[in-house]
C-alpha positions, 0 to 999 in steps of 0.5 A: 500500500502506498502512503499519502504524501500529505501532512496531517494535523489534529488535536490529540487531546480530548475536547473541553478545557484542561491544563494542557492541550496537544496538537499533533502533526505527522508528514514527510517534510515538517521543517517549514511548518515548525519554523512558521509556528515555533520559529525554529526546529528544536533538537530531536526528542527534547521538549523545547519552550517556544512561542506559537505565532500566527502568520503576522508573528503575533503570539497565539500561545506559549508551550512546548515543542516535541519533534520526532524525526522519521522513522523514529516516531509513532507514525514512522514519519516525522512528527511534531507535537505542539503542547500548549494550554488546554483551552478549546479556542487556543488549540483551534488557533494552533490547528488553524495555523498548521492548516495555513502552513500546508497540513490538512485535517486528519481523519479518525485513526489516520495517525495509527493507520500510517503507523500500521502502513509504515510497519511500526505496528501490525494490525492487532497492535493498531487495534489495541491502541483504540481498545486501550483508550476505550477500556472499560475496566482496569483488567481490560486496560492491562489486557489491551497493553499486552496486545499493544506490546505484541503478545497476541501478535507473537502467538499468532505469528508462532502459529503461522510459522508452524503452519508454514513449516508444515506447508513446506513439507507438504508442498515438497511432497506434491512433487512425488505423487507416489508418496502422497498416502505414506506422507499423510499417514506419517506419524510426524504429520499427525503429530505436527498438526496436532500440536498446532491445533492444540496451540491454536485452541489455547490462543482462541480461548485467551482471545475469547476471554479477551473479546469479552473483556473488550465488548462486555456483556448484557445480562437481562433480568426477567420474571414475573412481578415481585420475584425480586428482580430489582433486589437482585439488580441492587445486590449485583451492582452494589447500590440502590439502583432500583426501587424495591417495594412489596407492590407488584408492578413497581418497575415500569421501565428498564433500569441499566447499571454497569458492574465489573465481575472478575474483570469482565464489564457487565451491563445488568438490565432490570425489567418490568415484571412479565404478566398479562395486564390491562394497564397501558403503562405497564404493558409498554414496560413489558414490551421493553422487557422483551426488547431488552431480551433481544439485545441480551447476551444472557438472560437471568429468569428469576423465580420464587424459591417457595414454588418448589425445587423440582418444577417451575410454575406454568407462567415461568415455563411460558417465559422460558419458552419465548426465549431464543433457543440459543440464548444462554440463561440462568434460572435463579430461585430467589428467596431461598431463605424463605423456602429454607433452602441453602444457596446452591447451583444445580446444572441441567442439560436442556434442548436450548443449551446448558442451564443453571439453576441458582438458589439464593437470597437477593435481600441478604446476598447469600448465593449471589457469588454463585450466580456471578460465576455461573453467568461467566461460565455460561457465556464461555468467559474464563476469569481474566488472568495475567496472560489474557490479551484483548481481542476483537470479534474479528480475531475470534472469528479468524481463529475459529475459521483457522481451527475449522480448516485445521479440523478439516486437514486432520480429517484428510490425514485420518481418511482411508483415502487421503489426498495431499492436495486437499490437505495442503489447501486446508493448511493454506486457508488456515494460514490465510485466516490467521494472517488477517489478524496481524494484517498480512492479508487485509483488504482496504475496506477492512482497514477503512472500517477499523481505523474509522472507529478511532478517535481523531488525533490517534 
């Protein structure tokens, strides 16, 4: 890909007032621009005090100039930063002066896109820049920093290198057709492929957890009126977020709150009680409850523990029947204290997937920790650890796609009539899928979508 020759400029600090504001410029030839604002080009990588001036020499601001000559900069081009006072008006004046001197306004993510195109970052690292900025939890921020440091990319490249070696071995065999079957039946081929698949499974597990760290989860609480949905919301988010009364139908609208569990950001949604009603306001609230279910990653159906542990009332079973079959769900038997039942978890298999029944008391908090663990388990989230790196949905999809190709390759090895050509093609497709993660095989359209979501100035 050919890099544009234009010089780009943007305000690199957030909107609003602050003690310091930064205007960042990147391009090939910056000497005239720097001299036009600061009077002279400062020494490389040394913060130098300067007066920022307009075209007539009148002062715009006083601050520091930092100059990073190419290629030793964030973008790989020459970069200069003007650090001034953090008022919106003064920053816009410096920005306008840069434009007068030949720069153009940067598009969202253009600085990081140039870093990628110049080989300063691979695509996974470039995406982690935005993820680090947007991290919702401290765990997510640490995971994004590991990805930015290249840990995720190194694991992906190790897989690609192992596949490359196996492909070289395979392609050489294609020149000797009489040895095809013996090659695919060789223990060494099966061993190599098995080792690659095992390593890929480990990377996929870490990436799946990383994707949950980045995206978070939406957990929707549903159930009949007065079963304790609002009490459970308050207990999960550790604040009085919803009104709790003995009167059925108190909650008329959805209430959302954010909470962190084991490093995963959860949006917990309390909903109106589900029942037949002639009350127009309550009916609208119930419609919003079902709309929230449509956006959920997991549903928690809350029932009254006093209704019995073995079977659910018809009204509760009707609610479960309306849920999408593939949507993970937990059934919470609340008010376990009133039913004289100790907090516990009962796992059952059902046609809609794995279920968990949790007995707890939302009012006292007994058993709530059991629910938190089951929520993470049902959506496939492991507790984030120190080796978790942040990943995106496209990374997980690419890893799963590669795993599928490797599974197909393994089937050829085990076949009674193996074909080296098909085996080699599956390896090639697996390598191509992995290479999209770091950007070796990436379309311009995908790059535009990725960097277009960045903030301006990064």
